[in-house]
C-alpha positions as CSV (number, residue, x, y, z in Angstrom):
1,M,-20.8,4.1,-9.5
2,E,-17.6,2.2,-9.6
3,Y,-15.5,2.9,-6.5
4,I,-12.3,1.1,-7.6
5,A,-10.6,1.7,-10.9
6,R,-7.5,0.2,-12.6
7,I,-6.0,2.6,-15.1
8,P,-2.7,1.5,-16.6
9,L,-1.2,5.0,-16.6
10,L,-2.5,5.9,-13.1
11,C,-0.3,4.6,-10.2
12,G,1.1,2.0,-12.5
13,G,-2.3,0.3,-12.9
14,A,-2.7,-0.4,-9.2
15,P,-6.3,-0.3,-8.0
16,T,-7.2,3.3,-7.2
17,I,-10.0,5.5,-6.1
18,P,-11.4,6.9,-9.4
19,N,-10.1,10.3,-10.5
20,R,-7.4,10.3,-7.8
21,R,-3.9,9.1,-7.3
22,T,-5.0,7.2,-4.2
23,T,-4.5,3.5,-4.2
24,V,-6.6,1.0,-2.3
25,Y,-3.5,0.3,-0.2
26,D,-3.2,4.0,0.6
27,V,-6.6,4.0,2.1
28,V,-6.1,0.8,4.0
29,S,-2.6,1.7,5.4
30,Y,-3.7,5.2,6.4
31,L,-6.7,3.8,8.3
32,K,-4.6,1.2,9.9
33,L,-2.0,3.8,11.1
34,D,-4.4,6.5,12.0
35,G,-7.5,4.5,12.9
36,G,-10.0,7.2,12.3
37,Y,-12.0,6.6,9.2
38,Q,-14.3,9.6,9.8
39,H,-11.2,11.9,10.0
40,Y,-9.8,10.3,6.8
41,A,-13.1,10.7,5.0
42,H,-13.4,14.3,5.9
43,E,-9.7,15.2,5.5
44,F,-9.4,13.7,2.0
45,D,-13.1,14.2,0.9
46,I,-13.6,10.5,0.3
47,P,-17.2,9.2,0.8
48,L,-17.6,6.4,3.3
49,D,-19.0,4.1,0.5
50,V,-15.6,4.5,-1.2
51,I,-13.7,3.6,2.0
52,K,-16.0,0.6,2.5
53,A,-15.3,-0.5,-1.1
54,A,-11.5,-0.1,-0.7
55,L,-11.5,-2.2,2.4
56,T,-13.7,-4.9,0.9
57,Y,-11.7,-4.9,-2.3
58,C,-8.4,-5.3,-0.4
59,S,-9.6,-7.8,2.1
60,L,-10.9,-10.1,-0.6
61,R,-7.7,-9.6,-2.7
62,R,-9.7,-8.8,-5.8
63,C,-6.6,-7.5,-7.4
64,I,-5.3,-11.0,-7.9
65,P,-7.8,-12.3,-10.5
66,E,-7.9,-8.8,-12.1
67,K,-4.1,-8.6,-12.6
68,T,-3.1,-8.3,-16.2
69,S,0.3,-7.7,-17.9
70,Q,-0.5,-3.9,-17.8
71,N,-1.6,-3.8,-14.2
72,T,0.3,-4.1,-11.0
73,Y,-0.4,-4.4,-7.3
74,C,-0.3,-1.5,-4.9
75,A,3.0,-0.2,-3.8
76,G,3.4,-1.2,-0.2
77,C,1.6,-4.5,-0.5
78,L,3.4,-7.8,-0.2
79,L,1.8,-9.1,-3.4
80,R,3.8,-6.6,-5.4
81,S,7.1,-7.9,-4.1
82,Q,6.1,-11.5,-4.9
83,V,5.9,-10.7,-8.6
84,E,8.5,-7.9,-9.2
85,D,12.2,-8.3,-9.4
86,M,13.6,-7.4,-6.0
87,S,17.2,-8.5,-6.7
88,Y,18.5,-5.0,-5.8
89,L,17.8,-5.9,-2.1
90,D,20.8,-8.4,-2.3
91,N,23.4,-5.6,-2.4
92,L,22.6,-3.3,0.5
93,E,25.2,-1.4,2.4
94,E,24.4,-0.1,5.9
95,I,26.3,3.0,7.0
96,V,26.5,4.4,10.5
97,L,26.4,8.2,10.4
98,K,28.5,10.5,12.6
99,D,25.4,11.5,14.6
100,G,24.6,7.8,15.3
101,G,21.9,7.5,12.7
102,I,21.9,4.7,10.1
103,M,21.4,4.9,6.4
104,T,21.2,2.1,3.9
105,K,22.8,2.5,0.4
106,Y,21.2,0.6,-2.4
107,E,21.6,0.6,-6.2
108,G,19.0,3.3,-6.7
109,G,19.9,5.6,-3.9
110,I,19.8,5.9,-0.1
111,F,17.3,5.1,2.6
112,F,17.5,6.7,6.0
113,G,17.2,3.6,8.3
114,T,18.5,0.1,8.7
115,K,18.7,-2.6,6.1
116,E,15.8,-4.4,7.8
117,Q,13.6,-1.3,7.7
118,F,14.4,-0.8,4.1
119,I,13.7,-4.4,3.2
120,Q,10.4,-4.3,5.1
121,E,9.4,-1.1,3.4
122,E,10.3,-2.4,-0.1
123,T,8.8,-5.8,0.2
124,G,5.6,-4.5,1.8
125,V,3.0,-5.9,4.2
126,A,-0.1,-8.0,3.7
127,G,-2.5,-5.2,2.9
128,W,-5.4,-7.6,2.8
129,K,-4.7,-8.6,6.4
130,M,-4.8,-5.0,7.5
131,A,-8.1,-4.5,5.7
132,E,-9.5,-7.6,7.4
133,E,-8.5,-6.3,10.8
134,L,-10.1,-2.9,10.0
135,L,-13.4,-4.6,9.0
136,V,-13.4,-6.4,12.3
137,A,-12.6,-3.3,14.3
138,Y,-15.2,-1.2,12.4
139,P,-18.1,-3.5,11.5
140,E,-20.0,-0.4,10.2
141,L,-17.5,-0.3,7.3
142,R,-18.5,-3.7,6.0
143,S,-20.3,-3.5,2.6
């Protein structure tokens, strides 16, 4: 059974769990934030073998040699921002709200948070490093 699929019309061609709109990065980032892979497996009905495959796939950055003109990297991963046009980040306007909150206005809309938070969310994080850390923390998830 193939645990990771790349389908051009599903999640923009990012690597996903077959028959789901769940990217490899979704699995990695959830586990990194929540830390409980048993809970994740139960909550989202994802077998441990699939979680292991997602962590291995991401930690080895298998998406790089697989990338084609139709495929993309996972939203949230730093690799995506390295290849996509992120010029919209050059014209951000930070606005302080009456209640003291901050929002950032950009070409496509608004983001509730600072410019720095918006840029970090848009440019992403090194998903493969999170996957590597999880594999060290949970050796039982190594394939």
